[in-house]
C-alpha positions as MATLAB code, in Angstrom:
seq = 'MAQNYVIVALGLVVYAWTWMQGAHGEYLIGVGSYDMTGPAADVNMMGYANPLQNTAGIHFRLRARTFIVAESLQGPRFVFVNLDAGMASQLLTIKVLERLNSRFGNLYTEENVAISGTHTHAGPGGYLQYVVYSVTSLGFVKQSFDAIANAIEQSIIQAHNNLKPGSIFMNTGDVKDAGINRSPSAYLQNPADERARYPTNVDTQMTLMRFVDGASGKNIGAFSWFPTHGTSMSNQNKLISGDNKGVAARLFEDWFASQNNSTNTNSTVPDIGQLMKKAQSIKATRGKDCKKLASQASKVRKNDGSLFVGAFCQSNVGDVSPNVLGAFCIDSGKPCDFNRSSCHGNDQLCVGRGPGYPDEILSTKIIGERQFKTAVKLFESTSEELSGKIDYRHVYLNFTDIEVELDSNKVVKTCPAALGPGFAAGTTDGPGLFGFQQGDTKINPFWKNVRDFLTKPSQYQVDCQNPKPVLLSTGEMFYPYPWAPAILPIQILRLGKLIILSVPGELTTMAGRRLREAVKETLKSSSNGEFDDETHVVIAGLTNTYSQYIATFEEYQQQRYEAASTLYGPHTLSAYIQEFKKLAQAMAEGENITIKGPSPPDLSSVQISFLLDPLGESPPKGVKFGDIKEDVAFPKRGYFTKGDTPSATFWSANPRYDLLTEGTFAAVERLQGERWISVYDDDDLSLFFKWKVDNSSLHGLATIEWEIPNDAVSGVYRLKHFGATRTTIISPINYFTGASSAFAVQ';
ca = [
      -1.268   83.071   10.468;
      -0.821   79.287   10.681;
       2.485   79.642    8.832;
       3.692   82.036   11.536;
       2.913   79.464   14.243;
       4.908   76.851   12.342;
       7.874   79.207   12.064;
       7.752   79.972   15.786;
       7.503   76.262   16.643;
      10.441   75.405   14.402;
      12.437   78.198   16.016;
      11.746   76.804   19.452;
      12.784   73.323   18.348;
      16.052   74.652   16.914;
      16.729   76.654   20.070;
      16.011   73.632   22.277;
      18.269   71.433   20.145;
      21.057   73.997   20.376;
      20.521   74.194   24.125;
      20.693   70.447   24.523;
      23.648   69.896   22.229;
      25.747   73.055   22.605;
      25.938   73.007   18.796;
      28.372   74.803   16.463;
      31.190   74.822   19.008;
      29.232   76.955   21.433;
      28.948   76.468   25.148;
      26.133   77.175   27.528;
      27.086   80.384   29.348;
      25.548   82.371   32.164;
      26.643   85.282   34.338;
      25.315   86.671   37.600;
      26.041   89.333   40.173;
      24.790   90.139   43.674;
      25.418   92.697   46.414;
      27.636   91.331   49.207;
      28.269   94.559   51.126;
      28.601   93.681   54.790;
      28.140   95.753   57.950;
      29.199   99.360   57.356;
      29.921  100.093   61.022;
      31.932   98.623   63.903;
      33.352   95.561   62.097;
      37.092   95.172   61.678;
      38.296   95.084   58.083;
      39.953   91.939   56.735;
      43.468   92.322   55.398;
      45.747   94.616   57.387;
      44.954   93.120   60.823;
      44.757   96.655   62.222;
      42.509   96.399   65.312;
      41.528  100.068   64.941;
      40.419   99.766   61.312;
      36.682   99.263   61.765;
      34.107   99.960   59.086;
      32.501  103.412   59.188;
      30.760  103.857   55.862;
      30.889  102.910   52.196;
      33.184  104.034   49.380;
      31.239  101.811   46.970;
      29.478   98.478   47.321;
      30.995   95.010   47.160;
      29.682   92.360   44.795;
      29.925   88.655   44.037;
      30.281   88.136   40.280;
      29.845   84.687   38.739;
      30.112   82.889   35.431;
      29.015   79.346   34.603;
      30.090   77.437   31.509;
      28.786   74.051   30.372;
      29.196   71.842   27.324;
      25.468   71.063   27.413;
      22.644   70.737   29.920;
      23.847   67.260   30.880;
      27.529   67.759   30.088;
      30.482   68.963   32.169;
      30.281   72.453   33.644;
      31.997   74.625   36.202;
      31.313   77.764   38.212;
      33.721   80.608   38.925;
      32.799   83.221   41.529;
      34.806   86.410   41.996;
      34.289   88.145   45.339;
      35.037   91.735   46.293;
      36.559   90.266   49.436;
      39.967   89.792   50.972;
      39.982   86.117   50.095;
      37.877   83.003   49.949;
      36.980   81.200   53.167;
      36.825   77.452   53.738;
      33.708   77.867   55.855;
      32.046   79.950   53.155;
      32.846   77.265   50.595;
      31.448   74.524   52.830;
      28.203   76.343   53.595;
      27.625   77.586   50.045;
      28.085   74.060   48.699;
      25.505   72.815   51.205;
      23.036   75.416   49.938;
      23.748   74.553   46.317;
      23.263   70.871   47.049;
      19.856   71.490   48.588;
      18.818   73.474   45.506;
      20.571   71.732   42.613;
      21.547   68.315   43.943;
      24.980   67.223   42.751;
      25.123   69.643   39.835;
      27.495   72.002   41.652;
      30.015   70.507   44.077;
      33.472   71.138   45.499;
      34.797   69.578   42.286;
      33.485   72.203   39.871;
      32.885   75.330   41.974;
      35.663   77.880   42.459;
      35.196   80.852   44.809;
      37.938   83.467   44.575;
      38.689   86.787   46.306;
      40.021   90.005   44.776;
      42.053   90.666   47.942;
      40.595   94.028   48.815;
      41.714   95.018   52.302;
      38.646   97.238   52.763;
      35.871   94.729   53.355;
      34.321   93.603   56.661;
      36.102   90.667   58.270;
      35.042   87.902   60.605;
      34.002   85.371   57.947;
      36.958   82.944   58.092;
      36.901   80.041   60.507;
      40.494   79.895   61.779;
      41.561   81.891   64.835;
      44.509   83.766   63.348;
      42.209   85.410   60.775;
      39.580   86.522   63.283;
      41.581   87.934   66.199;
      41.210   91.586   65.187;
      37.535   91.139   64.217;
      36.838   89.928   67.773;
      35.939   86.518   66.431;
      33.315   85.363   63.999;
      30.935   88.007   62.586;
      27.782   86.271   61.405;
      26.458   89.316   59.567;
      29.641   89.518   57.473;
      29.539   85.811   56.759;
      25.856   85.772   55.803;
      26.187   88.758   53.465;
      28.934   87.029   51.480;
      27.368   83.554   51.536;
      24.007   84.895   50.359;
      25.643   86.876   47.576;
      27.619   83.870   46.332;
      24.493   81.729   46.320;
      22.318   84.349   44.625;
      24.915   85.164   41.965;
      25.252   81.447   41.136;
      21.465   81.058   40.963;
      21.288   84.064   38.667;
      24.051   82.712   36.407;
      22.398   79.271   36.364;
      19.023   80.743   35.409;
      20.708   82.795   32.687;
      22.377   79.799   31.008;
      21.991   79.975   27.238;
      23.991   79.004   24.159;
      26.888   81.345   23.576;
      30.510   81.812   22.724;
      33.574   82.724   24.763;
      36.490   84.706   23.397;
      39.904   85.175   24.999;
      42.549   87.858   24.722;
      45.744   88.821   26.536;
      47.657   92.062   26.896;
      49.875   94.007   29.257;
      48.688   96.376   31.978;
      51.114   99.251   32.402;
      52.109  100.726   35.758;
      49.541   98.909   37.891;
      51.946   96.989   40.119;
      55.534   96.915   41.371;
      57.403   94.268   43.318;
      57.297   95.268   46.984;
      59.996   92.721   47.901;
      62.562   93.212   45.125;
      65.450   92.059   47.309;
      63.706   88.715   47.837;
      62.998   88.407   44.112;
      66.734   88.826   43.486;
      67.382   85.663   45.509;
      65.940   83.644   42.611;
      68.514   82.263   40.138;
      69.903   84.858   37.743;
      69.301   82.689   34.677;
      65.659   82.261   35.684;
      65.202   85.995   36.235;
      66.825   86.680   32.855;
      63.894   84.956   31.125;
      61.499   87.695   32.213;
      61.572   91.423   31.373;
      60.291   92.586   34.774;
      60.047   91.399   38.368;
      56.225   91.358   38.225;
      53.778   89.776   35.789;
      52.078   92.417   33.653;
      49.838   90.218   31.498;
      46.068   90.379   31.809;
      43.972   87.491   30.504;
      40.390   88.383   29.584;
      37.377   86.252   28.640;
      34.432   87.802   26.786;
      31.025   86.081   26.955;
      28.674   86.486   23.984;
      25.019   85.456   23.759;
      24.739   83.036   20.838;
      21.222   84.080   19.854;
      21.486   87.872   19.974;
      25.227   88.324   19.551;
      25.203   90.634   22.574;
      28.017   90.692   25.099;
      26.855   89.587   28.541;
      30.050   89.633   30.575;
      33.817   89.671   30.851;
      36.184   88.176   33.436;
      39.886   88.968   33.628;
      42.892   87.934   35.715;
      45.804   90.206   36.612;
      47.983   90.380   39.742;
      48.095   93.480   41.929;
      47.311   93.816   45.611;
      44.052   95.282   46.854;
      45.975   97.725   49.020;
      45.519  101.049   47.267;
      43.266  101.912   50.218;
      45.495  102.156   53.291;
      45.239  100.617   56.741;
      43.790  103.935   57.960;
      40.776  103.759   55.641;
      37.414  102.927   57.224;
      35.138  102.989   54.186;
      34.031   99.664   52.680;
      35.623   99.465   49.238;
      36.409   96.966   46.518;
      39.753   98.762   46.163;
      41.354   99.020   42.712;
      39.821   95.852   41.266;
      36.390   96.898   42.482;
      36.914  100.285   40.838;
      37.898   98.570   37.588;
      34.730   96.456   37.701;
      32.486   99.441   38.408;
      34.107  101.448   35.575;
      33.863   98.521   33.149;
      30.220   97.740   33.857;
      29.259  101.413   33.666;
      31.256  101.864   30.462;
      29.469   98.930   28.869;
      26.085  100.269   29.962;
      26.909  103.668   28.475;
      27.848  102.060   25.150;
      24.494  100.323   24.940;
      22.145  102.997   26.247;
      20.761  105.765   24.124;
      21.802  109.177   25.383;
      19.987  112.472   25.334;
      21.597  114.581   22.628;
      19.918  117.764   23.877;
      22.878  119.938   24.850;
      20.821  122.916   26.030;
      22.214  124.133   29.348;
      19.510  125.332   31.753;
      19.791  128.907   32.979;
      21.659  128.823   36.290;
      19.510  131.626   37.678;
      16.356  129.614   37.147;
      17.983  126.515   38.639;
      19.038  128.475   41.743;
      15.569  129.970   42.143;
      13.968  126.541   41.933;
      16.479  125.008   44.346;
      15.998  127.763   46.912;
      12.314  126.940   47.125;
      12.939  123.307   48.156;
      13.960  122.832   51.776;
      15.194  119.776   53.623;
      12.547  117.235   54.529;
      11.968  115.917   58.019;
      12.868  112.319   58.605;
       9.992  109.963   57.937;
       9.180  106.284   57.961;
       9.414  104.354   54.714;
       9.366  100.778   53.486;
      12.520   98.726   52.946;
      11.759   98.700   49.220;
      12.212  102.485   49.128;
      15.964  102.045   49.369;
      15.958   99.419   46.606;
      13.749  101.646   44.442;
      16.385  104.386   44.701;
      19.090  102.035   43.425;
      20.438  103.317   40.100;
      21.505   99.921   38.742;
      18.558   97.599   39.275;
      19.778   93.995   39.502;
      17.153   92.133   37.489;
      19.594   89.542   36.155;
      20.109   91.240   32.803;
      23.049   93.473   33.700;
      26.435   93.048   32.053;
      28.909   91.520   34.524;
      32.528   92.637   34.475;
      34.911   91.008   36.971;
      38.576   91.677   37.694;
      40.042   88.593   39.344;
      43.230   88.095   41.325;
      46.276   86.064   40.314;
      49.826   85.466   41.669;
      49.715   88.652   43.698;
      51.995   87.771   46.612;
      54.721   90.383   46.144;
      52.898   92.838   43.850;
      51.931   96.251   45.215;
      49.685   98.869   43.561;
      51.674  101.597   45.321;
      53.743  102.075   42.211;
      55.692  105.187   43.221;
      57.647  103.036   45.663;
      58.179  103.013   49.430;
      59.504  106.041   51.285;
      60.277  107.066   54.856;
      57.447  109.236   56.120;
      59.828  111.254   58.333;
      62.515  112.083   55.758;
      60.939  111.385   52.368;
      63.920  109.222   51.442;
      63.615  105.674   50.038;
      63.335  102.904   52.636;
      66.059  100.379   53.364;
      66.153   98.060   50.343;
      66.490   94.776   52.231;
      64.454   95.473   55.362;
      61.812   98.003   54.182;
      62.356  100.115   57.290;
      63.633  103.564   58.224;
      66.271  103.803   60.965;
      65.238  100.275   61.940;
      61.544  101.217   62.267;
      59.185   99.342   59.933;
      56.281  101.692   60.709;
      58.002  104.642   59.030;
      58.284  102.883   55.643;
      55.106  103.299   53.579;
      54.373  102.759   49.900;
      52.957  105.543   47.749;
      50.232  105.102   45.181;
      50.080  107.128   41.953;
      47.662  109.630   43.532;
      49.770  110.148   46.653;
      48.836  111.424   49.187;
      45.187  110.815   48.180;
      44.540  107.076   48.588;
      41.083  107.256   47.000;
      42.642  108.864   43.935;
      45.352  106.177   43.892;
      42.655  103.502   44.056;
      40.860  105.074   41.121;
      44.032  105.415   39.021;
      45.129  101.782   39.495;
      41.569  100.663   38.800;
      41.438  102.793   35.657;
      44.680  101.279   34.369;
      43.224   97.775   34.645;
      39.892   98.948   33.222;
      41.463  100.605   30.167;
      43.484   97.494   29.337;
      40.383   95.353   29.750;
      38.421   97.567   27.349;
      41.157   97.264   24.710;
      41.252   93.490   25.091;
      37.468   93.272   25.140;
      37.051   95.272   21.939;
      39.792   93.375   20.096;
      39.037   89.797   21.144;
      38.860   87.489   18.151;
      40.111   84.120   19.413;
      37.128   81.940   20.225;
      37.590   79.229   22.822;
      36.467   75.736   21.926;
      37.014   72.247   23.231;
      36.411   70.362   26.419;
      35.194   71.611   29.752;
      36.882   69.665   32.514;
      38.004   69.943   36.127;
      40.002   68.164   38.813;
      39.992   68.801   42.558;
      41.628   67.279   45.618;
      42.054   68.028   49.324;
      45.552   67.797   50.800;
      46.929   67.862   54.320;
      49.567   70.487   53.676;
      51.246   70.043   57.050;
      52.771   66.696   56.097;
      53.335   66.329   52.343;
      56.345   64.366   51.169;
      57.956   66.201   48.271;
      60.407   64.566   45.933;
      62.864   67.183   44.704;
      64.714   67.009   41.393;
      67.689   65.406   43.085;
      65.447   62.571   44.316;
      65.820   63.987   47.781;
      62.568   63.686   49.716;
      61.582   66.593   51.959;
      58.381   67.442   53.825;
      56.128   70.363   54.434;
      55.549   71.572   58.004;
      52.702   72.468   60.317;
      51.706   76.090   59.724;
      53.870   78.808   61.280;
      54.466   82.529   60.973;
      57.826   84.265   61.324;
      58.720   87.692   62.721;
      58.777   89.145   59.198;
      55.017   88.579   59.161;
      54.597   90.840   62.198;
      56.583   93.564   60.427;
      53.883   93.879   57.775;
      54.628   95.301   54.336;
      55.192   98.657   52.705;
      51.476   98.565   51.838;
      50.594   98.309   55.527;
      53.352   98.351   58.156;
      52.900   96.021   61.115;
      54.041   96.046   64.740;
      56.828   98.228   66.078;
      59.955   96.259   66.891;
      59.826   93.961   63.866;
      61.446   94.273   60.453;
      61.106   92.266   57.276;
      63.993   89.832   57.058;
      64.226   89.326   60.833;
      65.948   86.037   61.630;
      65.791   86.407   65.405;
      63.001   87.000   67.903;
      63.639   89.210   70.917;
      63.148   87.711   74.397;
      59.886   89.582   75.087;
      58.142   88.214   72.000;
      59.613   84.759   72.638;
      57.965   84.782   76.038;
      54.670   85.880   74.519;
      54.952   83.115   71.918;
      55.775   80.457   74.478;
      52.888   81.584   76.675;
      50.528   80.936   73.767;
      52.213   77.763   72.461;
      55.894   76.944   72.426;
      56.820   75.441   69.039;
      58.031   71.866   69.008;
      61.622   71.183   68.085;
      60.353   69.406   64.984;
      58.565   72.599   63.961;
      61.620   74.773   64.619;
      63.816   72.502   62.493;
      61.230   72.066   59.747;
      60.588   75.796   59.289;
      64.281   76.767   59.294;
      65.492   79.414   58.414;
      62.176   80.947   59.500;
      62.233   81.701   63.244;
      58.845   80.564   64.535;
      56.993   83.522   66.020;
      53.586   81.816   66.040;
      53.326   78.068   65.592;
      49.750   78.348   64.351;
      49.736   74.775   63.065;
      50.306   73.568   66.630;
      47.722   75.884   68.206;
      44.230   74.457   68.704;
      42.633   76.486   71.502;
      39.802   77.413   71.451;
      39.826   75.947   67.927;
      42.503   75.635   65.196;
      44.467   78.784   64.465;
      45.415   77.878   60.888;
      44.252   75.525   58.132;
      45.888   72.152   57.654;
      43.734   70.744   54.855;
      43.683   72.749   51.632;
      41.905   72.302   48.288;
      43.661   72.609   44.960;
      41.736   72.607   41.692;
      42.198   72.813   37.933;
      39.451   74.115   35.655;
      39.615   73.686   31.890;
      37.810   75.663   29.230;
      39.257   74.521   25.926;
      42.844   75.788   25.780;
      42.387   77.926   28.903;
      43.513   76.342   32.191;
      42.618   77.999   35.500;
      44.555   76.977   38.603;
      42.620   77.549   41.824;
      45.249   78.278   44.472;
      44.236   78.839   48.126;
      46.873   81.471   48.784;
      49.095   84.238   47.440;
      51.876   83.047   45.171;
      54.733   85.464   44.623;
      55.546   86.453   41.056;
      58.272   83.856   40.515;
      56.365   81.172   42.407;
      53.414   81.700   40.077;
      55.617   81.518   37.009;
      57.078   78.205   38.127;
      53.658   76.733   38.869;
      52.163   77.820   35.531;
      55.137   76.453   33.622;
      55.118   73.115   35.463;
      51.405   72.576   34.853;
      51.665   73.492   31.190;
      54.603   71.183   30.595;
      52.815   68.336   32.378;
      49.688   68.815   30.281;
      51.743   68.814   27.074;
      53.842   65.785   27.944;
      50.943   63.710   29.299;
      48.522   64.144   26.389;
      48.507   63.037   22.794;
      48.738   66.503   21.319;
      45.551   67.731   22.991;
      47.609   70.311   24.905;
      50.353   72.255   23.146;
      52.222   75.542   23.234;
      48.934   77.384   22.737;
      47.627   76.098   26.058;
      47.164   79.145   28.287;
      47.448   78.805   32.075;
      46.211   81.427   34.536;
      46.363   81.418   38.307;
      43.301   82.301   40.341;
      44.757   83.206   43.705;
      42.999   83.267   47.089;
      40.518   80.637   45.898;
      38.270   78.240   47.860;
      40.099   78.867   51.144;
      42.985   80.967   52.432;
      46.430   79.896   53.596;
      48.451   83.094   53.231;
      51.609   83.158   51.055;
      53.653   80.882   48.833;
      57.225   82.106   48.234;
      59.940   80.310   46.299;
      62.564   78.314   48.187;
      65.139   81.005   47.414;
      62.873   83.853   48.551;
      62.136   81.914   51.719;
      65.778   82.202   52.761;
      65.545   85.986   53.151;
      62.400   85.882   55.319;
      60.735   89.042   54.144;
      56.991   89.319   54.778;
      55.899   86.920   52.023;
      58.390   84.243   53.102;
      57.626   84.709   56.793;
      53.948   84.195   55.863;
      54.608   81.045   53.821;
      52.933   78.773   56.341;
      54.117   75.284   55.529;
      57.855   75.801   55.387;
      60.550   76.241   52.724;
      59.165   73.505   50.432;
      55.602   74.847   50.255;
      55.892   75.840   46.587;
      57.488   72.514   45.650;
      54.537   70.749   47.264;
      52.066   72.827   45.268;
      53.912   72.140   42.031;
      54.100   68.404   42.729;
      50.402   68.101   43.583;
      49.171   70.331   40.748;
      51.227   68.256   38.312;
      49.358   65.170   39.519;
      46.026   66.875   38.794;
      47.294   68.055   35.409;
      48.456   64.574   34.473;
      45.105   63.100   35.450;
      43.311   65.703   33.353;
      45.583   65.163   30.343;
      45.153   61.391   30.518;
      41.417   61.554   31.157;
      41.741   59.889   34.546;
      39.547   60.710   37.522;
      40.938   61.478   40.957;
      39.935   58.456   42.996;
      41.396   59.610   46.327;
      39.788   62.949   47.131;
      41.805   63.504   50.311;
      40.679   64.378   53.841;
      37.779   66.810   54.071;
      38.443   70.119   55.834;
      36.660   70.674   59.143;
      33.453   72.652   59.516;
      34.179   74.798   62.576;
      30.939   76.787   62.518;
      29.695   75.215   65.739;
      32.716   76.341   67.775;
      33.091   79.887   66.499;
      33.349   82.601   69.155;
      32.249   86.211   68.743;
      32.878   89.125   71.084;
      31.318   91.768   68.819;
      27.936   92.718   70.245;
      24.965   93.468   68.033;
      23.521   96.985   68.300;
      21.031   96.874   71.141;
      18.459   99.303   69.793;
      18.428  103.080   69.692;
      16.264  106.146   69.418;
      17.088  109.612   68.072;
      17.655  112.600   70.380;
      14.588  114.211   71.922;
      12.624  116.221   69.398;
      14.485  114.660   66.458;
      13.564  111.930   63.992;
      15.978  109.601   62.284;
      16.467  111.070   58.828;
      16.325  114.659   60.076;
      19.078  116.967   58.892;
      21.748  117.873   61.440;
      23.938  119.825   59.030;
      22.401  120.858   55.720;
      24.243  121.490   52.474;
      26.574  124.489   52.816;
      26.451  126.609   49.678;
      29.475  128.299   48.121;
      29.423  132.098   47.882;
      28.274  131.977   44.272;
      25.140  130.154   45.394;
      25.499  127.028   43.228;
      27.865  124.121   42.693;
      30.022  123.217   39.702;
      31.797  120.050   38.562;
      34.470  119.039   41.079;
      32.697  120.594   44.071;
      31.642  118.409   47.008;
      28.249  119.208   48.530;
      27.543  117.249   51.702;
      24.861  116.858   54.349;
      24.721  115.121   57.716;
      21.635  113.285   58.995;
      20.646  111.881   62.363;
      20.854  108.167   61.727;
      20.965  104.726   63.307;
      23.709  102.134   63.129;
      23.796  100.695   59.576;
      24.164   97.205   61.029;
      20.413   97.003   61.705;
      19.901   96.291   57.992;
      22.567   96.107   55.298;
      20.080   97.387   52.681;
      21.318   94.670   50.320;
      20.726   95.611   46.659;
      19.639   98.978   48.013;
      21.488  102.097   49.125;
      22.152  104.170   52.231;
      22.706  107.275   50.123;
      21.384  108.745   46.897;
      21.767  111.856   44.788;
      18.422  112.810   43.268;
      17.859  115.167   40.338;
      14.609  117.012   39.851;
      12.913  116.129   36.568;
       9.707  118.078   36.197;
       8.018  117.516   39.540;
       9.680  114.149   40.261;
      12.925  113.315   42.013;
      14.987  110.698   40.150;
      17.976  108.845   41.661;
      21.039  109.402   39.506;
      23.831  108.287   41.891;
      23.852  105.897   44.844;
      26.348  104.415   47.291;
      27.664  102.093   44.571;
      28.998  105.109   42.652;
      32.618  106.181   42.972;
      31.567  109.820   43.378;
      29.219  109.326   46.341;
      30.447  108.590   49.868;
      28.383  107.349   52.793;
      30.078  107.924   56.149;
      28.748  106.910   59.559;
      29.943  107.792   63.055;
      28.716  108.343   66.604;
      28.246  111.976   67.600;
      30.731  112.738   70.371;
      28.392  114.957   72.372;
      25.042  113.172   72.113;
      26.358  109.625   71.490;
      23.797  109.255   68.697;
      24.537  108.128   65.167;
      25.283  110.497   62.308;
      25.341  109.711   58.593;
      27.202  112.065   56.275;
      26.673  111.952   52.529;
      29.340  113.547   50.318;
      29.033  113.905   46.560;
      32.073  114.729   44.471;
      30.268  116.150   41.461;
      31.662  114.290   38.424;
      32.478  115.960   35.126;
      29.627  114.169   33.367;
      26.963  115.355   35.822;
      24.032  117.066   34.110;
      23.237  120.657   35.092;
      20.099  120.759   37.219;
      18.538  120.823   40.660;
      19.735  118.127   43.058;
      19.397  116.933   46.640;
      21.086  114.344   48.859;
      18.936  111.579   50.309;
      19.600  109.151   53.134;
      18.033  105.767   53.884;
      18.463  103.777   57.066;
      16.971  101.298   59.502;
      16.662  101.036   63.255;
      14.930   99.265   66.092;
      13.990  100.714   69.453;
      15.088   97.664   71.430;
      16.894   94.459   70.567;
      13.555   92.636   70.232;
      11.665   95.393   68.398;
      10.848   95.078   64.702;
      13.060   96.969   62.288;
      11.770  100.345   61.145;
      13.005  102.009   57.973;
      13.407  105.748   57.549;
      14.533  108.336   55.030;
      15.292  112.042   54.816;
      16.538  114.544   52.252;
      18.667  117.672   52.234;
      17.712  121.058   50.845;
      17.953  121.269   47.087;
      20.911  122.869   45.346;
      21.766  123.877   41.797;
      24.610  122.361   39.777;
      25.963  123.923   36.626;
];
């Protein structure tokens, strides 16, 4: 017995030594994940700027996924957070860093924390601090902001608490048919000899990192980067969704769980007659009060910190669309105008088609599956282990006034932020306002008058932005607070041979290629062999804040959407390349950045919101919240089969009363013996939670739809709803639940 104690003690000493030293080339690694699903009703979605696109339910939940790597407990480390969100937000970064400082001191700072967005266009907005990004959300939405900030913080805490010795492996491979260039005419403006170096007009390479626990040898997570827009869900969608990258993450995490869970090999199919008889005896329940924990207890994937984390991160996505069938005129079915992406001069008639056209949810799933399948192949075949230094460099820059020295020694400058008319035209993923087209080089008198009423651009701005006609001089607009960012962060993270560039915007394909190449060449030329041809550079787009697009100088001349949305003028990309090269040189030479640049403003105290909170509500007379309004409608055969969609509608309250974080508004329960077990929830791709106001009674209705998947087990099922309400604005929150009648599935 004493010998056993000695063995255990020695084991602990070895483990502690490994922890402290990061021995045998291993790092300390940790992953975390947390629910960041915001308000599922009334809040405008961030991305398309469609004022009518307000949330009205959940396709599947949004998450913040995080990894932390460190050389040792006291050595260098960095954090990377991937959000199922349109983009990062400067205000989010500021407030999260404040929270981390209060908890961890100076362990995690702006220097070594990167917060990146997947660019889904189906998440609640109102969490950015500049006016131009909050107009359609009716200003700042605190509930949206808090949901994301809390999730970032909790996912980092989880990853920090999970830190343990481990290894990281890297692999690369091509994703087929997951993106096309939506501005091919602009891409063709780039030099022919440059274009000839690449086989396609989009980047197809995915880079994947696999995290392995050093003690158990178990995989704990995987993060990948690949560029394609989060616009498989259209600007008519009202369900919260992580779009194609969120689908890929859900598929990957569920696939991994299925590989590591024992399955029931009993293939006996229950008699459908017996299932129907049992189901017919179970009627819908009345709505009843419950505790908040009831919703969390019905969650299928319990987040206890041990779950595998699979993240699909964004890259140089600027001109890459997931609507891979191309753009067509919705009136004639013919291809859109090549240069202007319009039909008969109307931009609103030109719409891109996803691979599942006309079903956008199917298109979202297909593009997600294509990324997921590539990730699985890379994950299963990774053999190259990363080793070497962990390092980082970060600086703030005033992007409205950067002097850029071009190759010819000519010095040019960036400009205050501005948007051109091509921005108002939108894209083939989401057409914009009538009367605008991509490539517009003139502004009609009506819109000029509107512009001048808001703020007439200075002559300096007009000249600086040329050939972009200035539709909105957002960099010169400061009422009621700044309309666009001026100060931006750029950052380089190093993990051995892997270099991650944190870019606060959307680089086009060629812009990203130029930036990656410039950084790699600078690292190679500035070091003594530490960086070489094997150095691998990836771009993490939409990171730490958001400043729209970065087109090449040549693409800028055509003024399609991406160029018209390149805020800081024709030399924006050159400025990024120049400043990233400075960071790369400092990293290669082991020098610190002594001048950190001007800090961005914290505008939280001046934010305005016109979106009212729900004031309190009660159900109709004689009805309880959770009561069935429309029960499951059975097919003639009396039971459901795979591919069918049973649904039920419940009297319900506005889901903004409580977001049910790490819980669910909807569940599919299967009867096992005498107990109901949750088998699907609102984080599943097959289950849809939809909320609306009843037109006749003006009360809330929640509809739950279940598309029965092919792997569903035959049995007796029911649909269950969870919600929350308060009678008045000052009343405490009450939680409720209700269930449909049971039904048989074969």
